[in-house]
ZAMARGU-4260 file (C-alpha; in steps of 0.2 Angstrom, whole numbers, plus 5000, padded with zeros to 4 digits):
<rodrens>
0) 5045/4794/4805 | 5060/4779/4803 | 5066/4785/4824 | 5045/4778/4827 | 5048/4761/4817
5) 5064/4761/4827 | 5060/4761/4843 | 5048/4745/4842 | 5057/4735/4833 | 5070/4739/4848
10) 5060/4735/4860 | 5053/4717/4852 | 5071/4714/4850 | 5072/4718/4868 | 5057/4706/4873
15) 5065/4694/4861 | 5081/4691/4873 | 5073/4692/4886 | 5059/4679/4882 | 5074/4668/4877
20) 5085/4670/4893 | 5071/4664/4902 | 5065/4649/4892 | 5084/4642/4888 | 5091/4640/4906
25) 5070/4631/4911 | 5072/4620/4895 | 5090/4617/4899 | 5085/4608/4916 | 5071/4599/4908
30) 5080/4592/4895 | 5094/4586/4911 | 5077/4581/4920 | 5071/4570/4909 | 5090/4565/4905
35) 5092/4559/4925 | 5074/4548/4924 | 5075/4529/4928 | 5074/4517/4914 | 5064/4507/4923
40) 5059/4494/4908 | 5077/4485/4914 | 5065/4479/4930 | 5057/4467/4916 | 5072/4455/4919
45) 5078/4462/4935 | 5075/4465/4956 | 5081/4482/4960 | 5095/4479/4972 | 5090/4492/4982
50) 5076/4507/4984 | 5075/4528/4990 | 5064/4523/5005 | 5076/4508/5009 | 5090/4525/5010
55) 5082/4538/5016 | 5076/4526/5030 | 5093/4523/5034 | 5100/4543/5033 | 5085/4546/5045
60) 5091/4534/5055 | 5109/4539/5054 | 5105/4555/5058 | 5096/4550/5076 | 5113/4542/5079
65) 5106/4524/5077 | 5106/4511/5064 | 5094/4499/5060 | 5096/4483/5051 | 5087/4481/5033
70) 5076/4465/5033 | 5075/4461/5015 | 5071/4444/5005 | 5065/4446/4987 | 5052/4431/4983
75) 5045/4427/4964 | 5026/4432/4965 | 5023/4412/4962 | 5029/4412/4983 | 5017/4425/4988
80) 5000/4419/4998 | 4986/4424/4984 | 4979/4429/5000 | 4992/4442/5004 | 4991/4449/4985
85) 4971/4450/4989 | 4972/4458/5003 | 4983/4474/4999 | 4976/4477/4979 | 4960/4475/4990
90) 4965/4488/5003 | 4976/4500/4993 | 4971/4497/4976 | 4955/4490/4972 | 4956/4495/4950
95) 4972/4491/4950 | 4972/4477/4936 | 4961/4492/4925 | 4969/4507/4928 | 4983/4514/4918
100) 4991/4520/4934 | 4978/4532/4942 | 4964/4530/4949 | 4956/4549/4945 | 4940/4545/4953
105) 4951/4543/4966 | 4960/4559/4962 | 4947/4571/4963 | 4941/4559/4979 | 4955/4565/4988
110) 4954/4582/4982 | 4940/4587/4987 | 4945/4580/5005 | 4959/4594/5003 | 4949/4606/4998
115) 4939/4605/5013 | 4951/4602/5025 | 4960/4615/5018 | 4977/4606/5019 | 4987/4590/5007
120) 4981/4577/5021 | 4975/4563/5007 | 4982/4553/4992 | 4976/4547/4978 | 4988/4536/4974
125) 4989/4520/4965 | 5001/4504/4966 | 5011/4510/4952 | 5013/4527/4961 | 5020/4521/4975
130) 5029/4509/4969 | 5034/4523/4959 | 5039/4530/4975 | 5047/4518/4986 | 5061/4513/4971
135) 5065/4533/4964 | 5061/4547/4975 | 5062/4558/4989 | 5049/4562/5003 | 5048/4581/4998
140) 5032/4584/4993 | 5033/4597/4980 | 5025/4600/4960 | 5042/4595/4953 | 5040/4577/4962
145) 5025/4574/4960 | 5029/4575/4940 | 5042/4564/4942 | 5030/4554/4950 | 5017/4557/4938
150) 5033/4554/4923 | 5039/4535/4931 | 5020/4529/4938 | 5017/4529/4917 | 5033/4524/4911
155) 5032/4507/4924 | 5013/4504/4917 | 5021/4503/4900 | 5034/4493/4899 | 5030/4482/4915
160) 5015/4469/4915 | 5004/4471/4931 | 5008/4456/4937 | 5028/4462/4936 | 5021/4477/4944
165) 5012/4468/4958 | 5027/4457/4961 | 5037/4472/4963 | 5027/4482/4975 | 5026/4468/4987
170) 5041/4467/4986 | 5050/4483/4995 | 5034/4489/5002 | 5039/4493/5019 | 5030/4482/5035
175) 5040/4489/5050 | 5057/4495/5055 | 5068/4491/5043 | 5057/4477/5034 | 5054/4476/5019
180) 5042/4463/5006 | 5031/4451/5008 | 5045/4438/5017 | 5053/4448/5028 | 5035/4455/5034
185) 5030/4437/5035 | 5043/4432/5043 | 5044/4444/5057 | 5025/4446/5065 | 5020/4431/5059
190) 5037/4417/5058 | 5034/4411/5042 | 5036/4409/5023 | 5023/4423/5013 | 5020/4407/5004
195) 5010/4401/5020 | 5000/4417/5024 | 4981/4414/5029 | 4968/4424/5027 | 4967/4430/5043
200) 4987/4436/5043 | 4987/4443/5026 | 4971/4456/5032 | 4981/4460/5047 | 4998/4463/5035
205) 4987/4475/5022 | 4980/4483/5036 | 4996/4489/5042 | 5001/4496/5025 | 4998/4514/5028
210) 5008/4514/5043 | 5019/4500/5042 | 5033/4508/5058 | 5019/4512/5069 | 5012/4496/5071
215) 5026/4485/5073 | 5028/4478/5081 | 5009/4473/5078 | 4995/4483/5090 | 4978/4475/5086
220) 4969/4493/5090 | 4952/4496/5089 | 4956/4507/5071 | 4970/4495/5062 | 4955/4478/5070
225) 4939/4486/5060 | 4952/4490/5045 | 4957/4469/5048 | 4941/4464/5048 | 4934/4475/5033
230) 4948/4468/5022 | 4946/4450/5027 | 4927/4453/5022 | 4933/4457/5005 | 4945/4444/5002
235) 4935/4430/5013 | 4917/4433/5007 | 4917/4438/4987 | 4913/4457/4992 | 4909/4466/4977
240) 4925/4476/4983 | 4939/4461/4982 | 4950/4460/4968 | 4948/4451/4954 | 4962/4443/4942
245) 4962/4450/4925 | 4951/4442/4915 | 4936/4441/4929 | 4925/4454/4933 | 4936/4469/4941
250) 4930/4478/4959 | 4926/4493/4961 | 4935/4509/4969 | 4937/4501/4987 | 4927/4509/5004
255) 4935/4526/5011 | 4947/4523/5029 | 4949/4539/5033 | 4944/4536/5050 | 4955/4543/5064
260) 4964/4532/5074 | 4954/4535/5091 | 4970/4524/5100 | 4988/4532/5103 | 5005/4524/5104
265) 5010/4538/5121 | 5027/4529/5123 | 5032/4530/5104 | 5044/4543/5099 | 5038/4544/5081
270) 5024/4556/5078 | 5010/4549/5074 | 5007/4545/5053 | 5024/4549/5050 | 5025/4535/5038
275) 5013/4546/5028 | 5019/4564/5031 | 5036/4555/5021 | 5027/4550/5007 | 5029/4534/5006
280) 5019/4520/5004 | 5003/4531/5003 | 4984/4523/5004 | 4974/4530/4990 | 4961/4530/5006
285) 4972/4534/5022 | 4980/4550/5018
</rodrens>
């Protein structure tokens, strides 16, 4: 009888040691992973000196044997045209002022689309999620990176105001080859300051956000013209999908813009939708 009772106890101890042996390394990895999370609260008072996206683009250029300049001038939100603010929110994340970092309806639609397509083709990223990726994350597509993105997104929403998140996004978004932020984009594409952009020009800048390097210099293809016209209508005609300030009625989810691009730049060496493949400036309606 003693032998029979000793065996189950021995097996239980072995199982316990195996579980501890497996869980302890995982726990340590998660602990150090959390310690490595960025302190986003510092962004309340300071602007980032560089972003993960900028460093990634520079590394890509060096690997290809050439160098690209970095055109980047930080400006406060008050010096960015209200038309550009409206256009970007309308095109990329129309529920920005009401969600808490995640557009669950957009995520559900993206998941449904990907399931039907049989591959990961569309994301459900909000402006806050895009900002988290641009500031801190690599272009790797993995569950670990998505988990970090979710934690950083939640932290951004907890520590920063919507206006500050929008200011950060507009100042670090990629708008061309080595062009970052609204001020550099306005001067690069329209030879003027971001504060002087017209509604029409703002709509063009918002239209190219999902693939900014592909449309640099600005090429008014059939697809881009349709996207521009839709955005311009939203911000100039009081469309129900135009973004509102937090004090006003909020817009419903923006219209999906998943139609294929009919005109390709055959001379470009960059693969089609390379920015989307890299995981940056990911539009909730265009991946």
